[in-house]
C-alpha positions in Angstrom: -28.4 -19.9 -67.6 -25.1 -21.2 -66.2 -21.9 -20.3 -68.0 -21.1 -17.2 -70.1 -23.2 -16.4 -73.2 -21.9 -13.7 -75.6 -24.3 -11.9 -78.0 -22.5 -9.6 -80.4 -23.5 -8.0 -83.7 -26.1 -8.7 -86.3 -25.1 -12.3 -87.0 -26.0 -13.3 -83.4 -29.0 -11.1 -83.0 -31.8 -10.3 -82.5 -32.4 -13.1 -80.0 -35.9 -13.2 -78.5 -36.8 -15.3 -75.6 -40.6 -15.8 -75.1 -42.8 -17.9 -72.9 -40.7 -18.0 -69.7 -38.8 -15.9 -67.3 -35.0 -16.0 -67.7 -32.6 -16.8 -64.9 -28.9 -16.0 -65.1 -26.8 -17.4 -62.3 -29.6 -19.5 -60.9 -27.7 -22.0 -58.7 -24.2 -21.4 -59.9 -22.3 -18.7 -61.9 -23.8 -17.4 -65.1 -23.3 -14.5 -67.5 -24.8 -12.7 -70.5 -22.7 -10.2 -72.4 -24.3 -8.1 -75.1 -22.0 -6.1 -77.3 -21.3 -4.8 -80.8 -25.0 -3.9 -81.5 -26.4 -7.2 -80.3 -30.1 -7.3 -79.3 -31.7 -9.6 -76.8 -35.4 -9.4 -76.1 -37.1 -11.2 -73.1 -40.9 -11.2 -73.0 -41.3 -11.8 -69.3 -38.8 -11.1 -66.5 -35.1 -11.4 -66.0 -33.6 -12.6 -62.7 -29.8 -12.1 -62.3 -28.4 -14.0 -59.3 -31.4 -16.0 -58.4 -30.7 -18.5 -55.5 -28.4 -18.2 -52.6 -25.7 -20.1 -54.4 -26.1 -18.2 -57.7 -24.0 -15.4 -59.1 -25.2 -13.6 -62.2 -23.5 -11.0 -64.4 -25.1 -9.1 -67.3 -23.2 -6.5 -69.4 -24.7 -4.4 -72.2 -21.9 -2.5 -73.9 -21.3 -0.4 -76.9 -22.8 -0.3 -80.4 -22.2 -1.6 -83.9 -20.4 0.2 -86.7 -23.6 2.0 -87.7 -24.1 3.3 -84.3 -26.9 1.0 -83.3 -26.7 0.4 -79.6 -26.3 -3.0 -78.0 -29.7 -3.5 -76.3 -31.5 -5.6 -73.7 -35.2 -5.3 -73.7 -37.3 -6.9 -70.9 -41.1 -6.9 -70.9 -41.4 -7.4 -67.2 -39.1 -6.7 -64.2 -35.3 -7.0 -64.0 -34.3 -8.4 -60.6 -30.6 -7.9 -59.9 -29.6 -10.0 -56.8 -32.6 -12.1 -55.7 -31.3 -14.5 -53.1 -27.9 -14.6 -54.8 -25.5 -12.0 -56.1 -26.3 -10.0 -59.3 -24.6 -7.4 -61.4 -25.9 -5.4 -64.3 -23.4 -3.1 -66.1 -24.5 -0.7 -68.8 -21.7 1.1 -70.7 -20.5 2.8 -73.8 -23.9 3.7 -75.1 -25.6 0.3 -74.3 -29.3 0.4 -73.7 -31.4 -1.6 -71.2 -35.2 -1.2 -71.3 -37.6 -2.8 -68.7 -41.0 -2.2 -67.2 -39.3 -1.9 -63.8 -36.0 -2.8 -62.0 -35.4 -4.2 -58.6 -31.9 -4.3 -57.1 -31.5 -6.7 -54.1 -34.3 -8.8 -52.7 -34.8 -11.8 -50.4 -31.4 -11.5 -48.9 -29.4 -11.2 -52.1 -27.0 -8.4 -53.1 -27.2 -6.5 -56.3 -25.6 -3.6 -58.1 -26.3 -1.7 -61.3 -23.2 0.0 -62.8 -23.6 3.0 -65.1 -20.3 3.0 -66.9 -18.0 0.9 -64.7 -18.0 -0.8 -61.4 -17.2 1.0 -58.2 -13.4 1.5 -58.0 -12.7 0.5 -61.6 -11.5 3.0 -64.3 -14.5 5.0 -65.5 -16.2 4.1 -68.8 -18.7 5.9 -71.0 -22.2 5.5 -69.7 -25.2 3.6 -71.1 -28.9 4.1 -70.6 -31.3 2.5 -68.2 -34.8 3.1 -69.6 -37.4 2.2 -66.9 -39.9 3.9 -64.7 -38.6 2.9 -61.3 -35.3 1.5 -59.9 -36.0 0.0 -56.5 -32.9 -0.5 -54.3 -33.2 -3.1 -51.6 -31.1 -3.0 -48.4 -28.2 -4.7 -50.1 -28.6 -2.9 -53.4 -26.5 -0.2 -55.0 -26.6 2.1 -58.0 -23.1 3.1 -59.1 -22.3 6.0 -61.4 -18.7 5.7 -62.6 -18.7 7.2 -66.1 -16.9 9.7 -68.3 -19.8 12.0 -69.2 -19.8 15.7 -68.3 -23.6 15.7 -68.2 -25.4 12.4 -67.7 -29.1 12.5 -66.9 -30.6 9.5 -65.0 -34.4 9.5 -65.5 -35.8 6.6 -63.5 -37.2 7.2 -60.1 -35.0 5.7 -57.4 -36.9 4.1 -54.4 -36.0 1.8 -51.6 -33.3 1.5 -48.9 -30.2 0.9 -51.0 -27.3 3.2 -51.7 -26.2 5.5 -54.5 -22.4 5.7 -55.2 -20.8 8.3 -57.5 -17.1 7.7 -58.5 -16.7 9.8 -61.6 -18.5 12.0 -64.2 -21.4 14.4 -63.7 -24.7 12.7 -63.0 -28.1 14.5 -62.8 -30.9 12.8 -61.0 -33.9 13.8 -63.0 -36.8 12.2 -61.0 -38.5 12.9 -57.7 -36.7 10.2 -55.8 -37.8 8.5 -52.5 -34.8 6.2 -51.7 -33.6 6.5 -48.1 -30.2 4.8 -48.3 -26.8 6.4 -48.2 -25.4 8.6 -50.9 -21.7 8.5 -51.4 -19.8 10.8 -53.7 -16.2 9.5 -54.0 -15.5 11.7 -57.1 -17.3 13.5 -59.8 -20.5 15.4 -59.3 -24.1 14.5 -58.3 -26.7 17.1 -59.1 -30.5 17.3 -58.7 -32.6 18.0 -61.8 -35.9 17.8 -59.9 -37.4 18.6 -56.5 -36.5 15.9 -54.0 -34.0 14.3 -56.3 -31.7 13.1 -53.4 -32.2 10.5 -50.7 -34.5 11.5 -47.8 -31.5 10.8 -45.6 -29.4 13.3 -47.5 -32.3 15.8 -47.1 -32.4 14.8 -43.3 -36.0 13.7 -43.4 -37.7 10.7 -41.7 -37.4 7.7 -41.6 -33.6 8.4 -41.2 -32.2 8.6 -37.7 -29.5 11.1 -36.7 -27.4 10.9 -33.6 
């Protein structure tokens, strides 16, 4: 998809895409914004920022007047930043569900923002419901939210980085990522054994000088 597509509220949703993978920001700039209780379902996989010239942005934000969350459901993998640049932002109670999530692959750069982007004013968090979030070398997971107790359940793996700007975030899984962990503000807490990066725990394969 190239260009910006808004999906908001009951009149525009549910929108179900079946039979093919979905590419947002394939060779140019593309965006998908789900808000106001909008619902988008994708049977296969979602690729955000596909090719080297592509930039993709997806936001899942808020709920409707009845409290039904804006939701993105993906039957396969969500890839944020394949060969291009990809951003997924989940805020204000929005919900993203997927079989798995990969951030940065094949030379691309990707970021998942829980709440708001790094350096922006904090926003209320949303939920990423998946088993594993794999961070590639150019991948980042940003926690910049307003919650006093936000639990992040997916297991974090890979070589990418975790950034905390605001709020209290509890990493609930046994994580194996070996990239940097940067706390610019707020609190990062472990809710399970080995919750933090192996580098933060000073374990191989990290190198210390």
